[in-house]
Each structure stands twice: as C-alpha cells, then as structure tokens.
C-alpha positions as CSV (number, residue, x, y, z in Angstrom):
1,M,-38.6,66.3,109.3
2,Q,-36.4,63.7,107.6
3,H,-38.9,61.1,106.6
4,S,-41.0,60.4,103.6
5,T,-44.5,59.2,103.2
6,H,-45.7,57.0,100.3
7,L,-49.4,57.2,99.2
8,I,-51.1,54.4,97.4
9,L,-54.5,54.8,95.9
10,A,-56.1,51.4,95.5
11,R,-59.5,50.6,93.9
12,D,-61.8,47.6,93.7
13,L,-60.3,45.9,96.7
14,Y,-61.8,43.0,98.4
15,P,-61.1,41.3,101.8
16,H,-58.6,38.5,101.3
17,Q,-55.4,37.6,103.3
18,V,-52.4,36.1,101.7
19,E,-49.2,34.8,103.1
20,G,-46.9,37.7,104.2
21,D,-49.7,40.0,105.2
22,E,-49.4,41.9,108.4
23,P,-49.0,39.6,111.4
24,E,-51.6,41.6,113.3
25,P,-55.0,42.4,111.8
26,L,-55.4,46.0,110.7
27,E,-58.6,47.9,111.5
28,V,-60.3,48.9,108.3
29,V,-62.8,51.7,108.6
30,P,-64.4,52.3,105.2
31,W,-65.4,55.8,104.3
32,K,-67.0,57.0,101.1
33,L,-65.0,59.7,99.5
34,S,-68.2,61.7,99.2
35,D,-68.4,61.7,103.0
36,A,-64.8,63.1,103.4
37,A,-66.1,66.2,105.1
38,D,-67.6,64.1,107.9
39,L,-64.3,62.2,108.2
40,L,-62.5,65.5,108.8
41,L,-64.8,66.2,111.8
42,Q,-63.8,63.0,113.6
43,D,-61.8,63.5,116.8
44,D,-59.4,60.7,115.9
45,F,-58.6,61.9,112.3
46,T,-56.0,64.5,113.1
47,E,-52.7,63.2,111.7
48,G,-51.4,65.8,109.2
49,R,-50.1,63.1,106.8
50,S,-53.6,61.5,106.7
51,L,-55.3,64.8,106.1
52,L,-52.9,65.6,103.3
53,A,-53.3,62.1,101.8
54,L,-57.1,62.6,101.8
55,Y,-56.9,65.9,99.9
56,L,-54.3,64.5,97.4
57,A,-56.5,61.5,96.7
58,Q,-59.5,63.7,96.2
59,D,-57.6,65.9,93.7
60,W,-56.1,63.0,91.8
61,L,-59.5,61.3,91.5
62,K,-61.1,64.5,90.2
63,Q,-58.5,64.6,87.5
64,H,-58.6,60.9,86.5
65,D,-62.2,59.9,86.9
C-alpha cells in the first residue's frame, strides 16, 4: 500500500454549509461512541481504515477526556 490516511477528530460540530463545501451532500450517520460495539456489527462497516480510525479515536478520547 502506498497511500496515507489522515484522521481528524472533531467535536461540538453543528450542521452548516459554507462556500467550498463538497458539491455533493455527504450522508451523515451519527453514532454515539458508547455505541461503537453496535457499529462494528453493521454489515456496511467493514473498511479497515474506518475500523482502525474508530479504535484510534476511542483510545485518544480515553487519554484526553
């Protein structure tokens, strides 16, 4: 593999579009971090980078909350 993935952990977001946002609307599916185990059981949540990002976010939040 010769690509990199950047993770961004954002907090306190609110819905608001600004000029330059994606030209196509993104599907936002909110999940509580406390329900992460249920997210892992979803048939469409199988991308390895997404799984790793979830675990990294959980670990980071445990250390910084």
